[in-house]
C-alpha positions in Angstrom: 33.0 93.6 106.0 36.0 91.9 104.6 36.6 91.8 100.8 36.3 87.9 100.8 33.0 88.0 102.6 31.6 90.6 100.3 32.7 88.5 97.3 31.0 85.4 98.8 27.8 87.4 99.4 27.8 88.7 95.8 28.3 85.2 94.4 25.4 84.0 96.7 23.2 86.7 95.4 24.1 85.8 91.8 23.2 82.2 92.5 19.8 83.2 93.7 19.2 85.5 90.7 20.3 82.7 88.3 17.9 80.3 90.0 15.1 82.8 89.6 16.0 83.4 86.0 15.9 79.6 85.4 12.5 79.4 86.9 11.2 82.1 84.6 12.6 80.4 81.6 11.2 77.0 82.6 7.7 78.5 83.0 8.0 80.3 79.7 9.3 77.3 77.8 6.5 75.1 79.2 3.8 77.6 78.1 5.5 78.0 74.7 6.4 74.5 73.8 3.8 72.5 75.8 3.6 70.5 79.0 6.5 68.2 79.6 9.1 70.7 78.4 12.2 70.7 80.6 15.6 72.4 80.8 18.8 70.5 80.3 20.8 70.9 82.4 19.0 72.6 85.3 22.0 74.8 85.9 22.8 76.9 82.7 26.3 77.2 81.2 27.5 80.7 82.1 29.5 82.7 79.6 31.1 86.1 80.2 31.5 88.8 77.5 32.9 92.3 77.8 29.5 93.9 77.6 27.2 91.2 78.8 26.6 88.1 80.9 25.5 85.2 78.8 23.8 81.9 79.8 23.2 78.9 77.6 20.1 76.6 78.2 18.9 73.6 76.3 15.1 73.2 76.1 14.0 69.5 75.8 10.6 69.6 74.0 7.8 67.1 74.4 8.4 65.7 70.9 12.0 64.8 71.9 13.7 67.6 70.0 16.0 70.1 71.8 16.2 73.8 71.3 19.4 75.6 72.4 18.8 79.1 73.9 21.1 82.0 74.7 20.2 84.5 77.4 21.9 87.8 77.2 22.0 90.4 80.0 23.8 93.6 79.0 26.4 94.9 81.5 29.2 97.5 81.7 32.7 96.0 81.8 33.2 97.3 85.3 30.2 95.3 86.6 31.2 92.0 88.2 27.8 90.7 89.5 24.2 90.4 88.2 23.1 92.4 91.2 25.0 95.4 90.0 23.4 95.0 86.6 19.9 94.8 87.9 20.3 98.0 89.9 20.9 100.0 86.7 17.8 101.5 85.1 19.9 102.6 82.1 20.9 99.0 81.4 17.3 97.9 81.8 16.2 100.4 79.1 19.2 99.3 76.9 18.3 95.6 77.2 14.6 96.3 76.3 15.6 98.5 73.3 18.0 95.8 72.1 15.2 93.2 72.3 12.9 95.4 70.3 15.5 96.0 67.7 16.3 92.3 67.3 12.5 91.6 67.0 12.1 94.2 64.3 15.1 93.0 62.3 14.0 89.4 62.5 10.5 90.3 61.1 12.2 92.3 58.3 14.5 89.5 57.2 11.6 87.0 57.4 9.4 89.2 55.3 12.1 89.6 52.7 11.7 85.9 51.9 15.4 85.4 51.1 16.3 81.8 51.9 20.0 82.5 52.0 19.6 85.1 54.7 18.7 84.8 58.3 18.6 86.6 61.6 18.9 85.9 65.3 15.4 85.5 66.7 14.7 87.2 70.0 12.0 85.1 71.7 11.1 86.8 75.0 12.3 89.6 77.3 12.3 89.3 81.1 12.4 92.9 82.5 13.0 91.7 86.0 16.3 90.3 84.9 17.1 92.6 82.0 17.3 89.3 80.1 16.9 88.8 76.4 16.2 85.2 75.4 17.1 84.2 71.9 17.6 81.1 69.8 21.1 79.9 69.4 22.4 79.0 66.0 25.4 76.9 65.0 27.5 79.4 63.1 30.9 80.7 62.2 31.9 84.4 61.9 32.6 85.6 58.4 36.0 86.9 59.5 37.1 83.2 59.9 36.9 82.9 56.1 39.2 85.9 55.7 42.7 84.8 56.9 42.9 81.4 55.3 46.0 81.0 53.1 43.9 79.6 50.3 42.0 82.9 50.1 45.0 85.1 50.4 46.7 83.3 47.5 43.6 83.3 45.5 42.5 79.7 45.5 39.6 79.8 43.1 37.1 77.6 45.0 37.7 79.1 48.4 37.7 82.6 47.0 34.5 82.0 45.2 32.9 80.9 48.5 34.2 84.0 50.2 32.8 86.3 47.4 29.4 84.6 47.6 29.2 85.2 51.4 30.3 88.8 50.9 27.6 89.3 48.4 25.0 87.9 50.8 26.3 90.2 53.5 25.8 93.1 51.1 22.3 91.9 50.3 21.5 91.6 54.1 22.6 95.2 54.6 20.5 96.5 51.7 17.4 94.8 53.1 18.1 96.4 56.5 18.5 99.9 55.0 15.5 99.6 52.8 13.3 98.5 55.7 14.5 101.2 58.1 15.2 103.9 55.6 13.9 107.4 55.2 12.1 108.7 52.1 14.1 111.9 52.6 17.5 112.3 50.9 20.1 114.3 52.8 23.6 115.8 52.2 26.9 115.7 54.0 26.2 119.2 55.1 22.7 118.3 56.5 24.2 115.4 58.4 26.9 117.6 59.8 29.6 115.2 58.6 32.4 117.9 58.6 32.0 118.1 62.4 32.6 114.3 62.5 35.8 114.8 60.5 37.0 117.6 62.7 36.3 115.6 65.8 38.3 112.6 64.6 41.2 114.7 63.3 41.3 116.5 66.6 41.3 113.3 68.6 44.0 111.8 66.4 46.2 114.9 66.7 45.9 114.7 70.5 47.1 111.1 70.6 49.9 111.8 68.0 50.8 115.0 69.7 51.2 116.8 66.4 49.2 118.7 63.8 47.7 117.2 60.7 47.4 120.3 58.7 48.0 118.7 55.3 45.5 115.9 55.9 42.9 118.3 57.2 43.3 120.4 54.0 42.9 117.3 51.8 39.7 116.3 53.7 38.3 119.7 53.4 39.0 120.0 49.7 37.4 116.7 49.1 34.4 117.4 51.3 33.7 120.7 49.5 33.3 118.9 46.2 30.2 117.2 47.4 28.9 118.6 50.6 25.5 119.3 49.0 25.1 116.1 47.1 22.0 114.2 48.3 22.2 110.6 49.5 20.0 107.9 51.0 19.5 108.0 54.8 18.4 105.1 57.0 18.8 103.6 60.4 22.4 102.2 60.7 23.7 99.0 62.1 26.7 101.1 63.1 29.1 98.2 63.6 28.9 96.3 60.3 32.1 94.3 59.8 33.3 90.7 59.3 33.4 90.0 63.0 29.6 90.7 63.4 28.5 88.8 60.3 27.9 85.1 60.7 27.4 82.1 58.5 25.3 79.1 59.6 26.2 75.5 59.0 23.8 75.5 56.0 25.3 78.6 54.4 22.9 81.3 55.5 24.2 84.7 56.3 23.0 86.9 59.3 24.3 89.7 61.5 24.9 90.2 65.2 25.1 93.1 67.6 23.3 96.0 65.9 24.4 99.2 67.7 21.6 101.0 65.9 21.6 104.6 65.0 18.3 106.1 64.1 19.5 108.2 61.2 22.6 108.3 59.0 24.1 107.8 55.5 23.9 104.3 54.2 27.5 104.8 53.1 28.6 104.8 56.7 27.6 101.2 57.2 29.0 100.2 53.8 32.3 101.9 54.5 32.9 99.9 57.7 32.7 96.6 56.0 34.4 97.9 52.8 37.6 98.8 54.6 37.6 95.7 56.8 39.9 93.8 54.4 42.4 96.7 54.4 42.5 97.4 58.2 42.7 94.0 59.7 45.8 93.3 61.8 47.7 91.1 59.3 47.1 93.6 56.5 48.3 96.5 58.6 51.4 94.8 59.9 52.3 93.6 56.5 51.7 97.1 55.1 49.2 95.9 52.6 51.0 92.8 51.4 49.0 90.2 53.1 45.8 90.8 51.1 46.8 91.6 47.5 45.3 94.8 46.0 43.7 92.7 43.3 41.8 90.7 46.0 40.9 93.8 47.9 39.2 95.1 44.7 37.4 91.8 44.3 36.3 91.9 47.9 34.8 95.4 47.4 33.0 94.5 44.2 31.5 91.3 45.7 30.1 93.3 48.6 28.8 96.2 46.5 27.2 93.9 43.9 25.5 92.1 46.7 24.2 95.4 48.1 22.8 96.4 44.7 23.9 97.1 41.2 27.1 99.0 41.7 26.1 101.5 38.9 23.5 102.9 41.4 26.2 103.9 43.9 27.7 107.3 44.3 31.2 106.1 44.8 32.4 109.6 45.7 30.4 109.5 48.9 31.3 105.9 49.6 35.0 106.5 49.3 34.7 109.7 51.4 33.1 107.7 54.2 35.8 105.0 53.8 38.4 107.7 54.4 36.5 108.9 57.5 36.1 105.4 58.8 39.8 104.7 58.3 40.7 107.8 60.2 38.6 106.5 63.1 40.3 103.1 63.0 43.7 104.8 62.9 42.8 106.9 65.9 41.6 103.9 67.9 44.7 101.9 66.9 46.9 104.8 68.1 45.1 104.9 71.4 45.6 101.2 72.0 49.3 101.4 71.2 49.7 104.4 73.5 48.1 102.6 76.4 49.7 99.1 75.8 52.5 97.9 78.2 54.4 96.7 75.1 55.8 100.2 74.5 57.7 99.8 77.8 59.1 96.4 77.2 59.3 96.2 73.4 62.3 98.3 72.1 61.0 98.2 68.5 57.6 99.7 69.4 58.5 103.2 68.0 59.5 101.7 64.7 56.3 99.6 64.6 54.1 102.7 65.4 55.9 104.6 62.6 55.2 101.9 60.1 51.5 101.6 61.1 51.0 105.4 61.0 52.5 105.4 57.5 50.1 102.7 56.4 47.0 104.3 57.8 48.0 107.8 56.4 48.5 106.3 52.9 45.2 104.4 53.1 43.2 107.5 54.2 44.8 109.6 51.4 44.1 106.8 48.8 40.4 106.9 49.6 40.4 110.7 49.3 42.1 110.4 45.9 39.6 107.8 44.8 36.8 110.2 45.8 38.1 112.9 43.6 38.7 110.5 40.7 35.1 109.5 40.9 34.1 113.2 40.9 36.0 113.7 37.6 34.5 110.5 36.2 31.0 111.8 37.0 31.7 115.1 35.2 32.4 117.3 38.2 35.3 119.8 38.0 38.0 119.2 40.5 40.7 121.8 40.9 
């Protein structure tokens, strides 16, 4: 069979599957919203994402209102057709699990009765299509508020808006952790965190092709100061950053794409969003000049005060997790630069990589120093 014929057959199969999915949604919408409900248009708008196929439908209700719906079908990046997706039992289980997580989060946010917070409502799951049907909201991602010049230069009104939204993002995360938290407190040693540090250092050394003896020693010395300190443990979002936090047109804050880890330190989620302002592209390429240190501090405090009264935080643990999360971002960045074609056509790539490495190294070490300063502040002896 020729490649062209195979591609046409795959497209034909996808058309049949989409038609079947449309029929399912039409029946469900009619049962849910009443007789006379229709879909507009009959053929959905198809969107493609790296890890999913997405379809947009509009439901025309009997009362004349319209409800936009998004249908998400998880996929692997290598999968080009719906037929491939539906043949994967792993993806079917993944889709059902994601639906159940979205349902649980929606109930928690609703129960919290916080009018400034919201969540994406998962409405129904169609196992025959691995399809999650959810409501679509008009929204902007919180990261869109970050790069505006008025924020960078400290425009009071815009900055106040940004701080307010960061505080709400912190409050959303606190509600999530409280709802899916454990009564048991655990330590870095119990969570086997040093193994995570060693893994990241080893992977970074492999891509840099050199040893990081000094950095490993600093990590170990810092870790030893608090390896047995207890901390709250909860289910984790696992990908909590400005690009996954949204703001609706009426100013409500919600969160997308929970990767969900059943058990981990709350400081792991907090660290991801804490260091977001310091590890975005503009900040890294400008070696920290794009986002002034004073504004970085305000960013951190707005987030933490939203999560809870900052006096209740053990900042030693928070900054240690920030150091570890920065190490991970550094490693991922190095892997991208190593694989990019730019290193073959851009003569200044080696200089750029050297600058970026220096920035990340300084940032990791600064978080480790802040960890130890907090240890002294709290009355712990640091040699």
